[in-house]
N, C-alpha and C positions, 0 to 999 in steps of 0.2 A: 622551554615553551616553543611550540611551532609558530611559524610565520603567521601574522595577522594579515592575510592576503587582501582583505577589504581595505585596510589602511594603506597597504602598498599601492593598490589601484587608485585610491583616492589621491595619492600623491602623483602617480605617473599618468593617470587617465582621469583627471578631476572632472572634466565636463562631459565625458562619455556617459550616455544613458546606461544605468545599471539595471533598473527595473522600469517597466512601462505597464500601466494598467488603465485601460480606457484613455481618458485625456490626461491622466496624471503620470508624470515622468520624474524619476529621481536619478540624478547623476551619481557617480561613484563618490564624489566629495560629499554630496548631500546625504546619501545613504550612510556613509561612514559617520557623519555627525549625528544623524538620527539614531544609529546603532549605539553611539556613546551615551546618548540621552536615555535610551532603553536600559543600557547596562547600569547607569547611575540610578535610574528610577527604581529598578527591581532590587538593587543593592540597598537602597534606602528603605525598602519594605522589609529588610532583615534577611534577605537571601544571601547565602554564602556559597563559595565555590563548591560545585557538585550538587547543589540543590536542584530539584526538579520543578519545572514550571509547565503547567498544562495549558494547551492552546487549542481552542475549538472555533473554527471559522472556515468560510469559503476562502479560496485563494485571494490574496490581497497584498497591496504594498505594505500594509501594517504587519502582515505575516512575515514578509521579507525583513522588515525592520526588527521585529521581535526575534526572529531566528538569528540574525546577525548580532544583535545586541546581547542576547543571552550567551552566544558563543564567546563574545569579547569578555564577558564577565565570568566566564568559566561555569555558567549555569547550563542546565540541560533542558531542552525543550521536549515536552511530551505531547505530540500531536494527538488530539482526540477525534476519533471518527465522528463527524458531525451528524451522522444518521442515528447515533445512539440516543437513548432516552433514559430518564429516571435512574434506576439502580445500575444500569449499564454504565452511565457516566460516572456515578458515585464510585463504582468499583475501580475504575481506572485511576481516579483521583486518590482513593484510599490506598490502593495497591502500590502506586508509584511514590506515595508519600509527598505529593505535590505541596509546596509551600505557598504557591500562588496559582490561581486558575483564572485565565483570561479567555474572553469570548468575544467574537465579532457581533455586529448588530443583528444578524439573523439567528444567533444561537445563544445569546445571553439568557433568553427566557427559558430555554431547555436546560441550561446549566443551573439557572436559579432554581428551577423545579427540582433538580437533583440535590441541591445543596443541603437540605435537611438530613440527608443520609451520608454526608461527607463528614469524616472524623477529623479531629485535630483543629489547630488554629490555622485555617486556610484563608488567605486574603483573596477576594474576588475583584477582578478588574474588567471593566466594560470598554470595548473599543467601538466607538460610534455613538449614535444618539440614544440607543436603547440601553438605559441604565437602571437595573433593578435596585430596589431599596437596599441601602447599606453597602453598595458596591463602590469601589474607587473608579475614577474616570481616567482612562489612558491618556488623553490629550492634556489633562491637567497635570498628571504625573510628569509627562515629558516637558511641559513648559517650566516646571520647577527644577528640572535637572540640567546639568551642564552638558555642552557638546564636546567636552574634553573628558576622557576616561582612560586611565592607564590599563591597557589590556592585561587580563589575567590568563585568558585562554587563547588558543590559536588553532590553526588547521580547521578541520571540520568539527572538532570537539567531541565530547561524549554524546551518546545517543541512546534513546529508549523509545522503541516503536512497539505498540501493542498489536499482537496478532492473535487470532482466535485460538482457543484451546479445545481439546477433545471433550472436556467436561462442561463446556459452555462458557466458562470464564476466560477472558482473554489473558494472554501472558505477555509480559514485557520483555522484548528482546533487548538486552542491556549490554552496551559496549562502553564500559567505564573509561576506557582510554581512546574511544573513538576509532576511526578507521585510519590506519597508518598512511602517512602521506605518500609512501611508495606505492601503496595500492591505489590511491587516488590518481596518481600520475600514470599508473599502468592502465587504468580504465580509460582515462583521457586519450592515451595513445592507441588503445585497441579500437575505440570508436572513432578515432581520427578527429577528435574535437579540437577546435582552435579558438583563439581570442577573437577572431573575426566573425565567429558564429553568432547568429541571433536565434535564441532558443525560445520555443513556445511551451509554457507551463500550462497545460490544459486539463490534466487529470486532477483528482482530489489530492491536495497537499498532504493529507494524513497518510497517504500510501507511501511506503518507504522509497520506492523507486522514483516516484514523481518528485519528491523532495530532494532525493540524492542527485538526480541528473540536473536539477535546477542549481543545486549547490556546486556541482562540478563546473558549470558554466560561470558561476561567480568566482570560483577559484581562478579560472582562466582570465577573467576580466571581460567576459562576453556579456551582451545585453540579454536580459530575460524578459520576454513579453508574457504577462500574466493574464490568463482568462479565468475569472472567478469561478465559473461553472462551465463544464463542457457543453457546447452546442455546436453541431457540426458546421452549419453554414457560417456562423460567427467565427469559428476557428479558421475556416478557409479564408474569410475576409481578413483576419489578422495575418495569416500566412502571406497573403497577397500584399496587404498594405505595408507590412514591416519587412518584407522580403526574408521571412523566416527560413532558416537553413536546417534546424534540427528540432525534434520534439520527441517526447516519450509518451506512449499510451498503451493501454490494454487492447487486445484484439477487438473487443466490443466497440470501442471508440473508433478504431480504424474502420470497421464496417460502416459505421454511420458517416465517417468522413468520405469514404469511397462512394457511398450512396449519394451524398450531397454533391460531390464533384461530378458524378455522372449526370446528375440532374442539371447542374448549373456550374460549368467549368470556370475556375479561377486560374490566374497565373500563379502556378506553384513551381516555376522553373528554378527558383533559388533553393528549393527544398532538396536536401541531399541525404538526410538521414531521418527516417522514421524508426525509432527504436521501440521494439515490442517486447513485452514481458507480462508477468502476472498470470497468464493462462496460455494454453496452446492456441496457436493461430491456425485456423482451417486453411488447407492448401488452396481451395477454390478462392478464398478471400485474398490470399497472396497473389494469385494470378490476376485477379481484378485490380488489385492495388498497383501492380507493376504496369498494367495497361494505362492507368490514369496518372500515376506519379513517376513512373520509370523505375529503374533498379536502385531503390533507395531504402529498402527494408533491411533492418538489422533485428535479430531476435536473440534473446538470452534466456537461459534457465538460471534461476536462483531463488532465494527465499529471504525474507526479512532477517532470519537467523543466520544465514550463510553467505549473504552477499551475492555477487554475480559469479556463477560457477562455469557456465559454458556460453559461447557466443557463436551464432550462425551469421556469416557475413552476407552481404547483398548478392554476390555472385553464386552463392550456394542455396538460396531460398527455393528455387524451382528445381535445382539439381538434386536436392536431398529432401524430398517430401516427408513431413512428419518429424524431422530432426530439429533439435534445439542447439546443435552445433558441437564444437570441440571444446575441450577443457581450457579454461583461461590459465596462462602460465602462473605457477605458484599454487594452483588449486589441485590438491590430490583428491581424485575421485575414485572411490572403490564401489564396485557392485557386488553385494553379498547375496548368495543363494540362500534358500531356506535352511540348508544344513550348515551355514556359517562359512562356507568356502567361497572363494572369489569366482564370480560367474564368468564363463567363457564367452568369447565373441559371439554375439547373436543371442545369448541367453539372458533372460531377465534376472535382475537382482535388485535388492534395496539399495538406493543411491545414497552413499555416505560421502561426506566432504570433510577434509581436514585442511585448514588454512588459518591465517591470522585474521580473516574476516569473521570467523565464527563467534556468535554472541552467546551469552548465557541468559537463562530465564531469571528475571529479577524476582526475588522472594520465592523462587521455586527450584531449589537445588534438586528436588526429586525429579522434576520434569527434565532438568538439564541432564541429570544422570541417566535417565531412561533414553534420552536422545543420543547419548554418546557411547561409542564402543571403540576402545583403544585410540582415543583422540579424534575419531571420526564422528561427525554429527549427521543425523538423519531427520528429515521432516516427514518421512513416511512414503516418499515416492519410489516407484519401481521403474527401472529403465534398462535398456540394453545398449550395447555399443557395437557398431558395425566394424568391418575390417579396416576402414579408414580412420577410425577413432571418433566418429560422430555418434552422439548420444540421442536416444529416442525415449521419451517418457511414455510408458505404456500402461501403468496401473497405479493404484494407491494401496498402501497398507492400512491406511486409516480411511474413514468414511467421509472425509472432507469433500464438500461440494464447492466448485469454483464457478461462480456465476458473475459474468462481466468483470473478471479479474479480482473479485472479492471472495475471500474464504468464508464459507458458512459450514458450521459443524452441526450435523443432524441432532446430536444428543441434546443440544440446547433447545431446539425446536420441539423435539419429542417430549422434553420435560414440560413444556407449556401445554402441549396437546394432552398429555396425561392428566393435567390439572383440570381439564374440562369434565364436568359431571357426566356427560353422555359418552365419553370415550373409555373403552375398556383397554384397548391396546393400540399402539401407533408406531409406525416406522416412517422415517423421512429419508428420501434418497434424491440424488440428482438424476434428472432425465434430460435427453437431448433437447437443445434449444438453439435454433439457427442464429438468433441474435446474441444471446447471452452465453452460449457454449453449453451451459447447463441451467436448468431451472429447478426450483425446489418443489418436490412432489411429496405430499403426505398420503400414506396408505393407512387407513383407519378401520379398526374394528369397534363397533359400537356396543354398548351394554344392551342386554335384552330389553326390548320395548322402548329403548331410548330413541329420540328423534333429534337430528340436527342437520342442517344443510352445510354444504361445502363453503358457501359464502359466510355463514356464521362462524365456522371454525377458522377461516382465514382472517376474519375480523377479530376474533378472539386472540389470535396470535399477534395480529398487528397492534393491538393495544398493549402488548407486553414485551414486544421485541422491536428492534430496528426494522424499518419497512422492508429492507432487502432480505431479511431472514425469514419472513413469513412465507408459508407455502403459496405457490402460484396456482396450484390445483390440488384437489383432494379426490382420491378414489376410496370407495368403501368396499370392504371385503368381509366375508363371514369369519375368517380366521387368518391370522398372519402365520407364515411358515416359521416354525421353530423346531430345533432338534430336541432329542430326548432330555438334554440338560437344560432346556429352556432358552438356549441361545438363538437369537433372531438370525435367520438366514437371509441376510440382505442381498447376497449375490443372486439368490433365486428370484427375489423381487425385481432386481435390476434387469435381469436377462430379457424379460418380456418387453421392456421399454427400449433397450439398447440393441435389440436383435437386428433392426434394419438401419442402424445409424452409421455403419461402416467404420466405427472406431470403438475402443473399449472403455474410454473414460465417460 
């Protein structure tokens, strides 16, 4: 068993703040005791090592307790995107085989609404005052548990993070053995993280990188300041008040942070690392960020399935426009041309990764097999490498839209649009958006004599999908471009919208 680092810090740093959220502070000693109570409580519910526990909430101290306690008990936390609704939630619970599903006060209602579609004997636990009928109460469970628990699991433990799939159903990126501690220490070293750091967790915790970087700081014995939901001015206030040194965020959040700092500057002089991921960061935004925060930007390329594959250091951000950095040691990156040969320098190829980080898709051996080639894993991105070994993401093999760092697959949205009685044909694409990187555009062909407005179609999608997946705009056309075999020519559609964007994505 790997080291129980929380127990170690509770012994060596008992009074140091481990997590701070609003006016609530838990020391390492207190967090360790709460984690033991969580471990005992969920074990009492019949959970055994390796069982999955679904968790749906905004960022919170309860979330930190639950993650730490499940790790100690050898259980696996399955973060549920809190924007999901109905059958979307039920799918994650059913697919993961969750034994217990817990929800915070703002999300118990949504999870309860999904529960009729959940299969099996799943116990539901409410954290906070909102307790649906028949649910267990988190605080009561912890009061009945002991603050002593003999650890079963250690390190960062096994993980299962759901990421959207091309068919519309999400896929669980499953690491039954977790991330090797050597890889954890390597990332800590690469990003120059230290026990003295104070880390701001401000993005949604269901995002793999948000949770991972917060966990890295716990491994170190650093303090993590938790912001329940990102709001730029409040984030800057937290950075100033707690002398935050590190944070992770998607470029969309960075843009809002820069805007807020330009409007009302705070003291961010202790901030030394803003780590960017989840989507490409526009060069103009990097220039603005360096003006207000200094040379503090780090950027990486990676995926939920493959971990962190490349890193671009602060000194290279403006020197290498458009680059996502060089390969992380231990990450074998192969760029494959369409003919299956390795792409030459400067030539684009499908980006394939081989390392101990790579996950498998839970319950989806077919999807895992399709993504693998000779041990190399691909999520469908296309990149090229320059003469200095820096990588540049330039296209996608799949139609995924990345809006605000969140993956959206058009097939899922198109399926909903096709269900509308007025729609004959529909295509969903990503179009340029200054704030979000891309926004969801629906291009629709109506049935003869049918009438429907764009607002009505957007509302129709919003009732059946998480809010971020619904189209932001709709264009109506007489006919969608298809080839002789009936294949939709999405590239033809995109060209008109991306022609003046100055980038291909």
